[in-house]
C-alpha positions in Angstrom: 21.9 -16.9 -12.2 25.3 -18.4 -13.2 28.0 -16.0 -14.3 29.6 -16.6 -17.7 33.3 -17.2 -17.3 35.6 -15.9 -20.1 38.6 -18.0 -20.9 42.1 -16.6 -20.5 42.6 -16.9 -24.3 39.4 -14.9 -25.0 40.6 -12.3 -22.5 44.0 -12.1 -24.3 42.2 -11.5 -27.6 40.1 -8.7 -26.0 43.2 -7.0 -24.6 45.0 -7.3 -27.9 42.1 -5.8 -29.9 41.8 -3.0 -27.2 45.5 -2.3 -27.3 45.5 -2.0 -31.1 42.6 0.5 -30.9 44.3 2.6 -28.2 47.7 2.6 -30.0 46.2 3.5 -33.3 44.1 6.3 -31.8 46.5 7.7 -29.1 50.0 6.3 -29.9 52.1 3.5 -28.5 53.6 5.6 -25.7 50.1 6.4 -24.4 48.9 2.8 -24.4 49.2 2.2 -20.7 47.8 -1.0 -19.2 45.2 1.1 -17.5 44.0 2.7 -20.8 44.0 -0.7 -22.5 42.0 -2.3 -19.7 39.5 0.6 -19.9 39.2 0.1 -23.7 38.6 -3.7 -23.1 36.0 -2.9 -20.4 38.0 -5.0 -17.9 39.7 -4.4 -14.6 43.4 -3.5 -14.8 44.2 -6.5 -12.6 42.9 -8.9 -15.3 45.6 -7.6 -17.7 48.3 -9.0 -15.3 46.4 -12.3 -15.1 46.5 -12.9 -18.9 49.8 -11.2 -19.7 53.0 -11.5 -17.8 54.2 -8.1 -19.0 53.4 -5.3 -21.4 56.2 -6.6 -23.6 54.3 -9.8 -23.9 51.3 -7.8 -25.0 53.3 -5.9 -27.6 54.4 -9.3 -29.1 50.8 -10.4 -29.3 49.9 -7.0 -30.9 52.7 -7.4 -33.5 51.5 -10.8 -34.3 47.9 -9.6 -34.8 48.7 -6.6 -37.0 51.1 -8.5 -39.2 48.6 -11.3 -39.6 46.0 -8.7 -40.6 48.3 -7.3 -43.3 48.8 -10.9 -44.6 45.1 -11.4 -44.7 44.5 -8.1 -46.5 46.9 -9.2 -49.2 45.4 -12.7 -49.5 41.9 -11.3 -49.9 43.0 -8.8 -52.5 44.6 -11.2 -55.0 43.7 -14.2 -57.2 47.0 -15.9 -57.8 45.6 -17.7 -60.9 45.8 -14.3 -62.7 49.6 -14.4 -62.6 52.3 -12.4 -61.0 51.8 -9.1 -62.7 48.1 -8.9 -61.8 48.9 -10.1 -58.3 51.5 -7.3 -57.8 49.0 -4.7 -58.9 46.1 -6.2 -57.0 48.1 -6.6 -53.8 49.4 -3.1 -53.8 46.0 -1.6 -54.5 44.3 -3.8 -52.0 46.8 -2.9 -49.3 46.5 0.8 -50.1 42.7 0.6 -49.5 43.6 -0.8 -46.1 46.0 2.1 -45.5 43.3 4.7 -46.4 40.8 3.1 -44.2 42.8 3.8 -41.0 46.2 5.6 -41.3 46.3 5.7 -37.5 46.8 2.0 -37.6 49.7 2.3 -40.0 51.3 5.1 -37.9 51.0 2.8 -34.8 52.9 0.1 -36.6 55.8 2.5 -37.3 55.7 3.6 -33.7 55.8 0.0 -32.6 58.9 -0.7 -34.7 60.7 2.3 -33.4 59.7 1.5 -29.8 61.1 -2.0 -30.1 64.3 -0.9 -31.8 65.0 1.6 -29.0 64.0 -0.7 -26.1 66.8 -3.1 -25.0 65.6 -6.6 -25.2 62.8 -5.9 -27.6 64.9 -5.4 -30.8 64.0 -9.0 -31.9 60.3 -7.9 -32.0 61.0 -5.3 -34.7 63.0 -7.8 -36.7 60.1 -10.3 -36.3 57.6 -7.7 -37.4 59.3 -7.1 -40.7 60.0 -10.7 -41.2 56.2 -11.3 -41.0 55.5 -8.5 -43.5 58.1 -10.1 -45.9 56.6 -13.5 -45.4 53.1 -12.2 -46.2 54.1 -10.6 -49.4 56.3 -13.6 -50.4 53.3 -15.9 -49.9 51.0 -14.1 -52.3 53.8 -13.6 -54.9 54.9 -17.1 -54.7 51.4 -18.5 -55.2 51.0 -16.3 -58.3 54.4 -17.2 -59.7 53.3 -20.9 -59.7 50.4 -19.9 -62.1 52.6 -17.7 -64.4 54.4 -19.0 -67.4 56.9 -16.1 -67.3 59.8 -16.2 -65.0 60.5 -12.9 -63.2 63.8 -11.2 -64.0 64.7 -11.0 -60.3 64.2 -13.4 -57.4 60.9 -13.2 -55.5 63.0 -12.3 -52.4 64.3 -9.2 -54.1 60.9 -8.3 -55.5 59.3 -8.7 -52.2 61.8 -6.5 -50.4 61.4 -3.8 -53.0 57.7 -3.8 -52.6 57.7 -3.7 -48.8 60.3 -0.9 -48.8 58.5 1.1 -51.5 55.0 0.8 -50.0 56.4 1.5 -46.5 57.7 4.8 -47.9 54.3 5.7 -49.4 52.5 5.0 -46.2 54.9 7.3 -44.3 54.5 10.0 -46.9 50.7 9.7 -46.9 50.7 9.9 -43.1 52.3 13.4 -43.5 50.5 14.9 -46.6 47.2 13.0 -46.8 47.0 13.8 -50.4 44.8 11.1 -52.1 45.6 12.3 -55.6 49.3 12.2 -55.0 49.1 8.8 -53.3 47.2 7.4 -56.4 50.0 8.5 -58.6 52.6 7.2 -56.2 50.9 3.8 -56.0 50.8 3.5 -59.8 54.5 4.4 -60.0 55.4 1.7 -57.5 53.5 -0.9 -59.4 55.1 0.2 -62.7 58.6 0.1 -61.1 57.9 -3.4 -59.5 56.8 -4.8 -62.9 59.8 -3.3 -64.6 62.1 -4.8 -62.0 60.5 -8.2 -62.5 60.5 -7.8 -66.3 56.8 -8.3 -66.5 55.8 -5.4 -68.7 53.2 -2.6 -68.2 50.3 -3.0 -65.7 46.7 -2.4 -66.5 45.4 1.1 -65.9 45.4 1.9 -62.2 42.2 1.7 -60.2 41.0 4.8 -58.5 42.3 5.2 -55.0 39.7 7.0 -52.9 
């Protein structure tokens, strides 16, 4: 019986998915190549066949998790509803993503800190946040094209405010795990973002469970 050969690209994707699981569950520092290979159900030697180094894997992981955030935002919004609704829907949609797996969010903070503290990897932390900014800018920009009102601040300022504010909420939630408090905090961030943009008052907040 012929053996099925798995392409190097498919192997890379398997290792990236396994690395994300291990890092979210056990932390970035504990994500050794051995543990990642075990999670992927592959021999450790295969890791070194598809990745030249663990740093190359970290770059692939960063690309994957930031793309996931962008997809979550795109799935949560309908830009035809305008900028105010898009801000509200994007924040609520992303928050559901946070609640589904806060270990994944903690892993992304650890990844940022690891890269900032590792000589030669500082660029990866910069790229990580550039990707977050790009994802939010994409959905806000699409909504602005369908909105007759012009925001009071530039989309770049609005985007950076939202990324910073939600970042803070994620970190707080990772500490207190208080769903009721997070619901109020999410509503306040949306209200503040709409006020900053001069877009009025949002619709009543959806329940955050």
